[in-house]
C-alpha positions in Angstrom: 129.3 35.3 5.3 130.6 32.9 2.7 130.8 34.0 -1.0 130.5 31.2 -3.5 132.2 30.7 -6.9 130.2 29.5 -10.0 131.3 25.9 -9.3 130.4 26.3 -5.6 127.0 27.9 -6.5 126.1 24.9 -8.8 127.1 22.5 -6.1 125.1 24.3 -3.4 122.2 24.8 -5.7 121.8 21.2 -6.2 121.0 22.6 -3.6 123.2 34.1 -25.9 121.4 31.4 -27.8 118.1 32.1 -26.2 118.1 35.8 -25.3 114.3 35.7 -25.1 114.5 34.1 -21.7 116.2 36.9 -19.9 116.1 40.7 -19.5 119.2 42.6 -20.7 122.3 42.5 -18.6 122.4 45.3 -16.0 124.3 48.5 -16.9 128.0 48.9 -16.0 127.2 51.1 -13.1 124.9 48.6 -11.5 126.5 46.8 -8.5 125.5 43.5 -9.9 127.3 44.0 -13.2 129.7 41.4 -14.3 129.5 37.8 -15.4 126.7 35.7 -13.8 127.6 32.6 -11.9 124.3 30.9 -12.7 120.7 31.2 -13.6 117.6 30.6 -11.5 113.9 30.1 -12.0 111.3 31.3 -9.5 109.3 28.3 -8.3 106.6 30.0 -6.1 103.6 32.0 -7.3 105.4 35.2 -6.2 108.5 36.0 -4.1 110.4 39.1 -3.2 113.9 40.3 -4.0 115.3 42.0 -1.0 117.7 44.9 -0.5 119.9 42.8 1.8 120.4 39.1 2.3 118.7 38.8 5.7 115.3 38.4 7.3 113.5 41.7 7.7 115.3 43.4 4.9 113.5 45.9 2.7 111.5 44.3 -0.1 112.6 45.6 -3.4 110.9 43.8 -6.3 108.2 41.1 -6.6 109.2 38.2 -8.9 106.5 35.9 -10.3 106.7 32.2 -10.9 108.9 31.2 -13.9 110.8 34.5 -13.9 114.3 33.6 -14.9 117.1 35.6 -13.3 120.8 35.8 -13.7 122.6 35.1 -10.4 125.7 37.2 -9.7 126.6 35.9 -6.3 125.5 33.4 -3.7 126.3 33.8 -0.1 125.6 31.9 3.1 124.3 34.0 5.9 121.0 34.0 8.0 118.2 32.6 5.9 114.4 33.2 6.0 114.3 29.6 7.4 116.8 27.9 9.7 117.5 25.0 7.3 118.7 27.1 4.4 121.2 30.0 4.7 121.8 30.6 1.0 120.8 33.9 -0.8 121.2 34.7 -4.5 122.1 38.1 -5.8 120.1 39.1 -8.9 119.7 42.4 -10.7 116.5 42.9 -8.8 118.0 42.3 -5.3 118.6 39.3 -3.1 116.4 36.3 -3.7 116.1 33.5 -1.1 117.4 30.4 -2.7 114.7 28.0 -1.4 112.3 29.6 -4.0 114.7 29.7 -6.9 115.5 26.5 -8.9 119.0 26.5 -10.3 118.7 26.1 -14.1 120.8 26.3 -17.2 120.1 27.4 -20.8 121.6 24.8 -23.1 120.1 24.5 -26.6 120.5 21.3 -28.5 120.7 20.1 -32.1 117.8 17.8 -32.9 118.5 14.1 -33.2 118.3 13.0 -36.9 116.8 9.6 -36.5 114.8 8.6 -33.5 115.2 4.9 -32.8 112.0 2.8 -32.8 112.1 2.5 -29.0 112.6 6.2 -28.6 115.2 7.9 -26.3 115.2 9.6 -22.9 115.7 13.3 -22.8 116.0 16.0 -20.2 114.8 19.6 -20.4 118.0 21.7 -20.6 116.5 25.2 -20.5 114.5 26.9 -17.8 111.3 25.6 -19.2 110.0 24.2 -22.5 106.4 24.5 -23.7 104.5 21.3 -24.5 101.9 21.8 -27.2 99.0 19.7 -28.7 100.6 20.0 -32.2 104.1 20.7 -33.5 103.4 24.4 -33.8 104.0 27.5 -31.6 100.4 28.4 -32.2 99.0 25.1 -30.9 97.3 24.8 -27.5 99.8 24.9 -24.6 99.5 21.7 -22.5 102.2 22.1 -20.0 105.4 23.8 -19.2 108.2 21.2 -18.8 110.8 22.4 -16.4 114.5 22.2 -16.3 115.8 18.7 -15.3 112.5 16.9 -15.9 112.8 13.7 -17.9 110.7 12.6 -20.9 110.5 9.8 -23.6 111.0 11.1 -27.1 109.3 8.8 -29.7 109.4 10.9 -33.0 111.0 13.9 -34.6 108.7 16.2 -36.7 109.4 19.4 -38.6 106.9 22.1 -38.8 106.2 24.3 -41.8 109.1 26.6 -40.9 111.4 23.6 -40.7 111.7 23.9 -36.9 112.3 20.5 -35.3 109.9 19.2 -32.8 109.9 16.0 -30.7 106.7 14.0 -30.0 106.7 12.7 -26.4 105.0 9.7 -24.9 103.6 10.4 -21.4 103.4 7.5 -19.0 100.1 8.7 -17.5 98.5 9.7 -20.9 100.3 7.5 -23.5 97.9 8.3 -26.3 97.8 12.1 -25.8 99.5 14.2 -28.6 102.4 16.0 -27.0 105.0 18.0 -28.8 108.0 20.1 -27.7 110.6 22.0 -29.7 113.6 19.8 -29.9 116.2 22.5 -29.0 115.1 22.5 -25.4 115.5 18.7 -24.7 119.0 17.2 -24.2 119.2 13.5 -25.2 120.4 11.5 -22.2 123.2 9.2 -23.4 123.2 5.6 -22.3 126.4 6.1 -20.2 124.5 8.5 -18.0 122.1 5.8 -17.0 124.3 2.7 -16.7 124.2 1.0 -13.3 126.8 2.0 -10.7 128.8 -0.4 -8.4 127.1 -3.4 -9.8 129.7 -5.8 -8.2 129.0 -4.5 -4.7 126.6 -6.8 -2.8 126.3 -4.9 0.4 124.4 -1.7 -0.3 122.1 0.3 1.9 120.3 3.6 1.9 119.3 5.5 5.0 116.7 8.3 5.0 117.0 10.5 8.1 113.8 12.5 8.3 115.0 14.5 11.3 118.1 15.8 9.6 116.5 15.6 6.2 119.4 13.7 4.7 119.8 10.6 2.5 122.9 8.5 2.9 124.1 5.6 0.7 126.5 2.9 2.0 128.7 0.3 0.4 130.0 -2.4 2.8 129.3 0.0 5.6 131.2 2.9 4.1 129.4 6.1 3.2 129.7 6.7 -0.5 127.0 9.3 -1.2 124.8 11.8 0.7 122.3 14.5 -0.2 119.8 16.8 1.4 116.1 15.9 1.0 112.6 17.0 1.7 110.5 14.2 3.1 106.7 14.1 3.8 105.0 16.7 6.0 101.8 17.5 7.8 100.0 20.4 6.3 96.6 22.1 6.2 94.4 21.2 3.3 91.4 23.4 2.6 88.2 21.7 3.8 90.1 18.9 5.6 92.4 20.6 8.1 95.7 19.1 9.1 96.6 16.1 7.0 99.5 13.7 7.7 101.7 13.0 4.7 104.9 12.2 6.6 107.1 9.6 5.0 106.5 6.2 6.6 109.4 5.0 8.8 110.8 1.4 8.9 112.8 -1.0 6.8 112.0 -1.3 3.1 113.6 -2.4 -0.1 113.5 -1.0 -3.6 110.5 -2.5 -5.4 110.4 -0.6 -8.7 112.1 2.1 -10.6 111.4 4.4 -13.6 113.4 7.0 -15.4 110.5 9.3 -15.1 106.9 9.5 -13.8 104.1 11.9 -14.5 102.8 12.4 -10.9 99.2 13.4 -10.5 97.2 13.6 -7.3 94.4 15.3 -5.4 93.3 17.3 -8.4 90.0 18.2 -6.8 91.8 19.6 -3.7 93.8 22.7 -2.8 96.9 20.6 -2.5 96.6 19.0 -5.9 99.6 18.5 -8.1 100.2 17.6 -11.8 103.9 17.1 -12.4 105.1 15.6 -15.7 108.5 14.1 -16.1 109.5 13.7 -12.4 113.1 12.5 -12.7 114.2 9.0 -11.7 111.8 7.7 -9.0 113.1 4.8 -6.9 110.1 3.3 -5.1 110.1 1.7 -1.6 106.3 1.1 -0.9 103.5 -0.3 -3.0 101.5 2.9 -2.4 104.1 4.9 -4.4 106.5 6.4 -1.8 109.7 7.0 -3.7 113.0 8.8 -3.6 112.8 11.1 -6.7 114.0 14.3 -8.1 112.1 17.6 -7.6 112.2 20.5 -10.0 109.3 22.5 -8.4 111.3 23.7 -5.4 114.9 24.2 -4.2 113.8 23.9 -0.6 115.7 20.7 0.4 116.4 20.4 4.1 112.8 20.5 5.5 109.7 18.4 5.3 107.3 19.5 2.6 106.2 16.6 0.3 103.1 14.4 0.1 105.1 11.5 1.5 107.9 10.9 -1.0 111.5 11.8 -0.4 112.4 14.8 -2.7 116.1 15.1 -3.7 117.9 17.3 -6.3 117.5 15.7 -9.8 121.2 14.8 -10.1 120.9 13.0 -6.8 117.8 11.1 -7.9 119.6 9.9 -11.0 122.5 8.7 -8.9 120.2 6.7 -6.6 118.4 5.3 -9.6 121.6 4.1 -11.1 123.2 2.8 -7.9 120.3 0.8 -6.4 119.0 -2.6 -7.3 117.2 -3.8 -9.3 119.7 -3.1 -12.1 118.1 -1.4 -15.1 118.8 -1.1 -18.8 118.6 2.2 -20.8 115.4 1.2 -22.6 113.5 0.2 -19.4 110.5 2.4 -18.8 109.6 0.4 -15.6 111.3 -2.3 -13.6 109.6 -4.1 -10.8 110.8 -6.8 -8.4 109.4 -8.7 -5.4 112.8 -9.4 -3.8 116.5 -8.4 -4.2 116.0 -4.7 -4.1 118.4 -2.4 -2.2 117.5 -2.0 1.4 116.1 1.4 2.4 115.8 2.4 6.1 113.7 5.4 7.0 114.2 6.8 10.5 
C-alpha cells in the first residue's frame, strides 16, 4: 500500500476564498482531520464512499455528481477495476479515484481591459456557472468544469459591481454566455507557446492496448501519459456500437485551444461538453487527442473514438505538435506537415 504526498497526489491525479464550495472541515477527533492534500469533484451521477479502500468494502455514504470533497490521503492498493489502484480518503470514506476529478479552488482578479481579440481562460474552480445574462438570477446554461478552456471577449459588471466575462462559444458563437470572472484564470501566452520548434523528427504513438500516449523526438521518448481511447458499448435501442479509435498512420491535420463537443443528443449516449481543452485532430471525422474533465478514468477504453488524456497532457500535445500555433489562433488546419501519429 503506497501513501501519497500532496505533490504525488496531484501527479497521480493527472491522473478559504470560496467556502461555499465545501462542507466544514471534520472535527479534530475525526480520523481524516488534518490538512487536505487536494480536492476532488464527483464526475458520475452517484458514487459511494467506502469504509475501506478495497473492492467489497462496506458502503458508507452516497456522493452525487458535482459534490466537491477534500482529499486527505491517496493510496495505491486494489482498485475497483484493474487499470486503476488509486483510492482517495475523504471525510465521507474512501472514494475510488476513477470517479473523482482532481480540482483546485483558485479565485482570480478580473482582467481590467479585455483585448479586442479576447483571451483564453481556464476554469480554476471545481465548476463555474454560465448564465444567459451577467446575473446570478439569470437562466443557468451550463456548468463549466475545472480545466475547461474558453474564449473571453468582454468584461461586464453587474448592478452589485461583480465582474463577469462574456464568452464566445465555437459551436454557438452568437449565444449570450456569461460567467463570473473570479472562476476563470487567464491563460498567459507563455503557457501556449510551441515546444521544441527546432526539432524536425517528432512522432506520437497511441497504444490502445496499454492505453498510453508516447511522444518521441529523434527517436527518444520525451513525454508519456495514460489515456482513454474509443470503446464498444451498448446504446439504448441500437445495441453494441463500435466507437474504437481507428488504427493506422495519421498526421495532425488541425488544432484548437478548445472545442464545444456535441453529439448524439437524441440518444442515450449523447454528450454536450463545452470547453474541451486543447484538441489535436488526426482524422477529418474529428478523432482527436484532447483533454477530458468529465472523468478521471484514464487507463481503459471509454470514449466515442477520441483519445482522452488529462488536460495538462492535452495542452502539452497541443503545444508540441505541428502545425505551430499562435496564441490568438482559434483554429489551425493543414493538409501536410503535421506531426505523425501512429495508433496501434
